[in-house]
Every structure is written in C-alpha cells, then in structure tokens.
Residue frames relative to the residue before (quaternion, step in Angstrom):
aa qw qx qy qz dx dy dz
M 1.0000 0.0000 0.0000 0.0000 0.00 0.00 0.00
E 0.4061 -0.7140 0.5052 0.2647 3.64 -0.77 0.81
D 0.4529 -0.6434 0.5493 0.2813 3.64 -1.20 0.72
S 0.4461 -0.6341 0.5172 0.3625 3.53 -1.04 0.40
V 0.3278 -0.7089 0.5989 0.1770 3.62 -1.50 0.47
E 0.2342 -0.7695 0.5790 0.1337 3.42 -0.83 1.07
I 0.2310 -0.7428 0.6204 0.1001 3.63 -0.98 0.92
S 0.3728 -0.7175 0.5473 0.2161 3.53 -0.81 1.10
T 0.6473 -0.5323 0.3782 0.3932 3.50 -1.42 0.60
R 0.6639 0.5155 -0.3382 0.4233 3.56 0.93 -0.71
A 0.6320 0.5171 -0.3336 0.4711 3.58 0.98 -0.72
Y 0.7141 0.4837 -0.2699 0.4280 3.54 0.85 -1.04
C 0.6384 0.5233 -0.3097 0.4720 3.61 0.91 -0.82
K 0.6850 0.4811 -0.3096 0.4512 3.58 0.88 -0.81
I 0.6204 0.5205 -0.3363 0.4806 3.62 1.06 -0.64
I 0.6452 0.5032 -0.3133 0.4821 3.54 1.05 -0.85
M 0.6684 0.5371 -0.2773 0.4335 3.58 0.91 -0.98
H 0.6246 0.5394 -0.2958 0.4811 3.53 1.18 -0.69
C 0.6716 0.4849 -0.3000 0.4731 3.50 1.11 -0.86
A 0.6466 0.5457 -0.2922 0.4458 3.57 1.09 -0.88
K 0.6818 0.4929 -0.3029 0.4477 3.55 0.98 -0.76
Y 0.7744 0.2271 -0.0942 0.5830 3.64 1.12 -0.62
P 0.0468 0.8606 -0.5068 0.0169 3.62 0.75 1.03
S 0.7290 0.3802 -0.2938 0.4875 3.68 1.06 -0.23
S 0.6495 0.5064 -0.3173 0.4702 3.55 1.21 0.30
S 0.4590 -0.5817 0.5732 0.3498 3.58 -1.26 0.44
I 0.0072 -0.7924 0.6100 -0.0057 3.58 -0.90 0.87
N 0.0910 -0.7865 0.6108 0.0054 3.48 -1.36 0.55
G 0.0302 0.7740 -0.6306 0.0484 3.58 -1.27 0.39
V 0.4821 -0.6474 0.5221 0.2755 3.47 -1.49 0.21
L 0.3434 -0.6971 0.6020 0.1838 3.42 -1.43 0.60
L 0.1831 -0.7894 0.5765 0.1048 3.53 -1.08 0.88
A 0.0424 -0.7756 0.6270 0.0597 3.55 -1.15 0.63
R 0.5375 -0.5885 0.4956 0.3452 3.65 -1.28 0.60
K 0.4473 -0.6965 0.4774 0.2947 3.62 -0.75 0.93
N 0.6671 0.4557 -0.3468 0.4766 3.69 1.04 -0.41
E 0.6559 0.5129 -0.3284 0.4460 3.63 1.18 0.18
M 0.4511 0.6599 -0.4555 0.3918 3.50 1.40 0.04
K 0.2546 -0.7726 0.5714 0.1086 3.55 -1.02 0.89
A 0.8281 -0.1703 0.1169 0.5211 3.60 -0.33 1.08
G 0.7138 -0.4631 0.1943 0.4882 3.45 1.12 1.09
K 0.6380 0.5133 -0.3589 0.4479 3.64 1.20 0.04
V 0.4634 -0.6438 0.5336 0.2933 3.48 -1.30 0.50
V 0.0490 -0.8121 0.5811 0.0212 3.62 -0.76 1.06
R 0.8077 0.1342 -0.0842 0.5679 3.52 1.23 -0.31
I 0.2027 -0.7382 0.6327 0.1171 3.66 -0.82 1.00
C 0.2202 -0.8076 0.5398 0.0894 3.58 -0.55 1.22
D 0.8336 0.0257 0.0190 0.5515 3.63 1.08 -0.49
S 0.1872 -0.7668 0.5984 0.1377 3.57 -1.19 0.30
I 0.1493 -0.7536 0.6344 0.0857 3.65 -1.07 0.63
P 0.3450 -0.7392 0.5494 0.1811 3.62 -0.71 1.31
L 0.2476 -0.8090 0.5242 0.0967 3.47 -0.84 1.01
F 0.8552 -0.1332 0.1275 0.4843 3.62 0.33 -1.20
H 0.0870 -0.7498 0.6505 0.0842 3.54 -1.30 0.47
M 0.7296 0.3197 -0.2449 0.5527 3.68 1.10 -0.29
S 0.7920 0.3717 -0.2202 0.4314 3.62 0.74 -0.90
I 0.1553 0.8146 -0.5347 0.1626 3.51 1.11 0.80
G 0.7741 0.3120 -0.1863 0.5184 3.72 -0.73 0.80
L 0.6349 0.5614 -0.3416 0.4064 3.51 1.12 -0.26
S 0.2759 -0.8354 0.4387 0.1831 3.71 0.23 1.27
P 0.6203 0.5563 -0.3528 0.4257 3.70 0.92 -0.80
M 0.6511 0.5323 -0.2889 0.4575 3.61 1.06 -0.89
L 0.6711 0.4961 -0.2641 0.4836 3.45 1.03 -1.09
E 0.6429 0.5094 -0.3501 0.4524 3.69 0.90 -0.62
V 0.6075 0.5236 -0.3510 0.4833 3.60 1.10 -0.76
A 0.6538 0.5406 -0.2993 0.4367 3.56 0.77 -1.17
L 0.7147 0.4787 -0.2669 0.4346 3.60 0.61 -1.21
S 0.6786 0.4860 -0.3092 0.4557 3.58 0.96 -0.92
Q 0.6647 0.5095 -0.2951 0.4598 3.59 1.01 -0.76
I 0.6679 0.5075 -0.3021 0.4529 3.51 0.92 -0.81
E 0.5946 0.5988 -0.2926 0.4498 3.55 1.21 -0.88
K 0.6828 0.4490 -0.2765 0.5057 3.51 1.00 -0.89
E 0.6593 0.5346 -0.3350 0.4090 3.56 0.95 -0.81
V 0.7750 0.3959 -0.1762 0.4600 3.61 0.98 -0.92
E 0.5028 0.6818 -0.4295 0.3128 3.54 1.21 -0.35
S 0.6878 0.4717 -0.3332 0.4398 3.66 0.86 -0.84
S 0.6451 0.5017 -0.3404 0.4650 3.64 1.04 -0.29
G 0.5501 -0.6434 0.4096 0.3400 3.68 1.17 0.17
L 0.5019 0.6204 -0.4146 0.4374 3.53 1.31 0.55
T 0.1166 -0.7566 0.6376 0.0859 3.62 -1.33 0.37
L 0.5355 -0.5678 0.5104 0.3610 3.56 -1.29 0.52
A 0.0267 -0.8492 0.5229 -0.0686 3.62 -0.42 1.23
G 0.8103 -0.0480 0.0297 0.5833 3.63 1.22 0.28
F 0.3621 -0.6940 0.6066 0.1389 3.30 -1.57 0.28
Y 0.0772 -0.7631 0.6340 0.0991 3.68 -1.13 0.68
H 0.0150 0.7972 -0.6034 -0.0087 3.46 -1.26 0.54
A 0.0781 -0.7610 0.6376 0.0904 3.55 -1.27 0.37
H 0.3992 -0.7240 0.5117 0.2338 3.62 -1.08 0.71
D 0.5865 -0.5770 0.4382 0.3620 3.54 -1.25 0.36
N 0.6601 0.4458 -0.2804 0.5357 3.51 1.26 -0.58
I 0.4157 -0.7538 0.4407 0.2545 3.60 -0.50 1.22
K 0.6671 0.5008 -0.3151 0.4526 3.70 1.13 -0.47
D 0.6146 0.5800 -0.3368 0.4152 3.58 1.27 -0.23
N 0.1194 0.7982 -0.5885 0.0486 3.61 -0.81 0.89
H 0.3498 0.7449 -0.4890 0.2893 3.62 1.24 0.57
V 0.4453 -0.6409 0.5273 0.3361 3.55 -1.27 0.10
D 0.2940 -0.7691 0.5459 0.1547 3.61 -0.40 1.16
V 0.7370 -0.4584 0.3003 0.3957 3.60 -1.37 0.48
F 0.7090 0.4865 -0.2495 0.4455 3.44 0.86 -1.19
T 0.6356 0.4838 -0.3272 0.5048 3.65 0.92 -0.88
G 0.6541 0.4927 -0.3682 0.4404 3.70 0.74 -0.78
K 0.6474 0.4864 -0.3440 0.4754 3.73 0.92 -0.81
V 0.6187 0.5183 -0.3722 0.4582 3.68 0.83 -0.72
A 0.6874 0.4830 -0.2877 0.4599 3.56 0.70 -1.02
D 0.5903 0.5373 -0.3639 0.4800 3.72 1.02 -0.81
K 0.6705 0.5159 -0.3451 0.4065 3.62 0.82 -0.95
L 0.6737 0.5319 -0.2872 0.4251 3.39 0.96 -1.18
V 0.6726 0.5001 -0.2894 0.4624 3.66 0.89 -0.95
E 0.5710 0.5668 -0.3858 0.4515 3.64 1.24 -0.39
N 0.7363 0.4543 -0.2136 0.4537 3.39 0.97 -1.11
Q 0.7788 0.1835 -0.0228 0.5994 3.46 1.21 -0.85
P 0.2112 -0.7893 0.5455 0.1866 3.65 0.25 0.99
G 0.7724 0.3470 -0.2690 0.4590 3.59 -1.08 0.75
S 0.4045 0.7093 -0.4879 0.3087 3.57 1.28 0.07
I 0.3288 -0.7599 0.5410 0.1477 3.55 -1.09 0.65
L 0.2658 -0.7167 0.6189 0.1809 3.52 -1.44 0.21
L 0.0948 -0.7642 0.6353 0.0589 3.67 -0.75 1.08
T 0.1371 -0.7191 0.6759 0.0850 3.48 -1.19 0.85
V 0.2946 -0.7082 0.6005 0.2259 3.60 -1.07 0.86
D 0.1807 -0.7398 0.6367 0.1210 3.60 -0.72 1.06
S 0.3056 -0.7828 0.5214 0.1481 3.53 0.01 1.43
K 0.6915 0.4802 -0.3550 0.4064 3.72 0.56 -0.74
R 0.6767 0.4499 -0.3468 0.4684 3.67 1.13 -0.02
L 0.5390 0.5715 -0.4134 0.4605 3.54 1.35 0.11
S 0.0489 0.7646 -0.6427 0.0023 3.48 -1.11 0.55
S 0.6841 -0.4745 0.3518 0.4279 3.72 -1.27 0.24
S 0.6803 0.4635 -0.3338 0.4592 3.57 0.99 -0.56
F 0.2284 -0.8030 0.5078 0.2126 3.76 1.27 -0.31
S 0.1259 0.7729 -0.5987 0.1681 3.62 0.62 1.18
S 0.7616 0.2558 -0.1547 0.5750 3.76 1.15 -0.29
T 0.5246 -0.5805 0.4880 0.3867 3.66 -1.23 0.50
G 0.3146 -0.7575 0.5276 0.2212 3.58 0.88 -0.67
L 0.5912 0.5756 -0.3731 0.4242 3.57 1.31 0.32
I 0.1680 -0.7177 0.6635 0.1282 3.49 -1.32 0.66
L 0.2187 -0.7703 0.5909 0.0983 3.49 -0.82 1.18
R 0.0650 -0.7660 0.6392 0.0225 3.46 -1.15 0.97
V 0.1238 -0.7831 0.6057 0.0676 3.52 -1.13 0.77
N 0.4916 -0.6798 0.4673 0.2789 3.46 -1.11 0.72
T 0.0754 0.7952 -0.5967 0.0764 3.57 -0.60 1.20
D 0.8436 0.0012 -0.0060 0.5370 3.55 -0.71 0.93
G 0.6976 -0.4827 0.2652 0.4582 3.57 1.17 0.72
K 0.6935 0.4144 -0.2856 0.5155 3.57 1.18 0.15
W 0.4169 -0.6968 0.5286 0.2476 3.59 -1.17 0.75
R 0.0118 0.8211 -0.5689 0.0451 3.51 -0.34 1.26
V 0.5521 -0.6186 0.4576 0.3212 3.57 -1.15 0.69
A 0.1781 -0.7343 0.6431 0.1248 3.55 -1.01 0.96
E 0.3316 -0.7661 0.5303 0.1485 3.57 -0.18 1.36
D 0.8921 0.0035 -0.0112 0.4517 3.55 -1.10 0.96
K 0.5046 0.6536 -0.4220 0.3742 3.52 1.16 0.55
V 0.6286 0.4853 -0.3868 0.4688 3.70 1.09 0.03
K 0.0517 0.7748 -0.6295 0.0272 3.60 -0.91 0.93
L 0.4445 -0.6836 0.5215 0.2513 3.46 -1.31 0.62
E 0.6512 -0.5619 0.3502 0.3709 3.56 -1.23 0.72
H 0.7941 0.0298 -0.0094 0.6070 3.58 0.99 -0.83
E 0.3094 -0.8218 0.3803 0.2904 3.55 0.80 1.12
G 0.7748 0.3577 -0.2271 0.4692 3.71 0.34 -1.22
I 0.6507 0.5024 -0.3359 0.4598 3.68 0.91 -0.77
T 0.6539 0.5312 -0.3245 0.4300 3.62 0.89 -0.98
L 0.7004 0.4538 -0.2924 0.4669 3.58 0.84 -0.93
K 0.6141 0.5033 -0.3517 0.4958 3.69 1.08 -0.63
C 0.6394 0.5091 -0.3606 0.4494 3.67 0.88 -0.65
A 0.6540 0.5017 -0.3369 0.4550 3.58 0.89 -0.90
A 0.6356 0.5537 -0.3292 0.4255 3.68 0.98 -0.95
K 0.6670 0.5160 -0.2793 0.4592 3.46 1.06 -1.01
L 0.6387 0.4964 -0.3251 0.4899 3.67 0.93 -0.76
V 0.6931 0.4150 -0.3217 0.4939 3.65 0.73 -0.84
N 0.6655 0.5173 -0.3462 0.4118 3.74 0.67 -0.85
K 0.6928 0.4193 -0.2464 0.5324 3.56 1.09 -0.82
R 0.4413 -0.7164 0.4612 0.2816 3.71 1.22 0.21
M 0.3480 0.7485 -0.5117 0.2384 3.59 0.93 0.57
F 0.4521 0.6856 -0.4350 0.3693 3.53 1.43 -0.19
R 0.5630 0.6251 -0.3866 0.3779 3.66 1.10 -0.54
E 0.6496 0.5474 -0.3084 0.4281 3.59 1.27 -0.48
I 0.5559 0.6591 -0.3719 0.3438 3.53 1.19 -0.58
V 0.1783 -0.7830 0.5893 0.0891 3.66 -0.85 0.94
D 0.1437 -0.7622 0.6181 0.1275 3.61 -1.09 0.80
F 0.7409 -0.3917 0.2881 0.4633 3.55 -1.30 0.04
D 0.5682 0.6015 -0.3693 0.4230 3.55 1.02 -0.92
A 0.7040 0.5113 -0.2298 0.4360 3.55 0.74 -1.23
H 0.6481 0.5563 -0.2600 0.4505 3.42 1.21 -0.91
L 0.6341 0.5347 -0.2835 0.4812 3.43 1.21 -0.81
D 0.6196 0.5205 -0.3143 0.4964 3.63 1.22 -0.68
D 0.7961 0.0484 0.0487 0.6012 3.50 0.90 -0.95
L 0.3133 -0.8091 0.4592 0.1906 3.63 -0.17 1.28
T 0.5926 0.5690 -0.3780 0.4269 3.67 1.20 -0.41
Q 0.5683 0.5999 -0.4008 0.3956 3.63 1.26 -0.23
D 0.3645 -0.7792 0.4888 0.1456 3.63 -0.78 1.12
Y 0.1571 -0.8416 0.5095 0.0862 3.54 -0.05 1.29
L 0.5366 0.6041 -0.3650 0.4626 3.50 1.45 -0.01
N 0.2072 -0.8701 0.4172 0.1612 3.48 1.53 -0.30
V 0.0352 0.8278 -0.5567 0.0594 3.54 0.86 1.07
G 0.6694 0.5078 -0.3445 0.4187 3.65 0.82 -0.77
I 0.6150 0.5493 -0.3045 0.4767 3.50 1.13 -0.83
N 0.6228 0.5502 -0.3210 0.4543 3.58 0.98 -0.96
M 0.6584 0.4993 -0.3125 0.4685 3.58 0.94 -0.84
K 0.6730 0.4863 -0.3224 0.4546 3.56 0.87 -0.75
I 0.6341 0.5043 -0.3472 0.4722 3.61 1.03 -0.76
D 0.6572 0.5151 -0.3303 0.4400 3.59 0.85 -0.88
S 0.6235 0.5465 -0.3395 0.4442 3.64 1.04 -0.66
C 0.5330 0.6336 -0.3754 0.4166 3.50 1.28 -0.54
L 0.7120 0.4757 -0.2574 0.4478 3.60 1.06 -0.84
L 0.5421 0.6553 -0.3900 0.3530 3.56 1.22 -0.27
C-alpha cells in the first residue's frame, strides 16, 4: 500500500500561481523534498516547488540546463529533486504526455520514490474546495494514479492561502525558468513569493 504524500503550503501555492499566471499554456516545474524527510527511499513530503516552463515545453536541452542548475542551487540546503508537476493548456486534459513521462522517469532514476503531480484544472475553482492535484507514483516502471494519497500540509489554511494569492492577483509576480532565461535578474527560486506565502500561515 502506498504512503500518502504531503504537499507543503509553499509548494502548493506556487504550483497554483504558476497555473494562474499562464492559464492558456501548458506548464511544468520540479518538486523538492528534504533529504532527511525521505522515508525508506520514498517521498513523503514535498517542501517546495520551482516553476520551470510555460513556453519551452518539450525542449530537452533547456530542461537539462534547468535541472542541473536547480540541483546545484538546492543541494547545499539539504534538498533533492523529488518529483515533477505539470498542467495542460486544455482544461479537460489530465493525461501524462510523453515528454512529462520521460522527465518523471529521469527524476525517479536519480531519486527513487520521486512523484508526479498533474494539475486537474477542471477541478480547480475560485473557492478552492479541492486541491485539484492527481498524484502518480512509479510502480513497475509505469506511472499509476495513487487515489486519495495526496494531502496538504494545513488542508483548509493552504487552500485559503492559495485562494487569497490568486484573488489578489499576486500570481503575476511568480517567475519560472522560462522568464529567468529571458531576463537573468528574474529569480526563479521566488524567494520573495516564498516569504509572502509563509506570511499567510502566521
């Protein structure tokens, strides 16, 4: 039986903000976990997310540059790349496309137990009554849905925080790796956004 995976408020809100900023685009990003929170090689908690692309979807060279750079950035903080998230430009679409599957396969090779999150956009609403996330885990080389195994760090508070950030249109401030490539002064780690999300919990 699969263990549930907890998604921190910071990680969840940044995923939702990335989707909200580019509603007409397919988007993706990486999920981070603390190495000391891994349980028997499995991811049990995602502590952060880093938005990657909304334009360069499917461009492997750009992805390799991003993953390599992020890995170096987070390693000193005791973090590891522990999964991948994605959302399609079609609100009704929640399948795992070939590119996403290959990226997730690569991550699970490097970090066994890595997960894949799909944002099911049709389940999201302005009231945020649902997480809108589909969790997939790699079993026997295939990405299978783990029903009811994704939970939020502070269920009600996390959803309220996401709603507040979206309704106040603060998602416009989030930076993904695509935007960073256009302007290297843009912070794709989103330190400022992290502080605003953390302040939601106070």
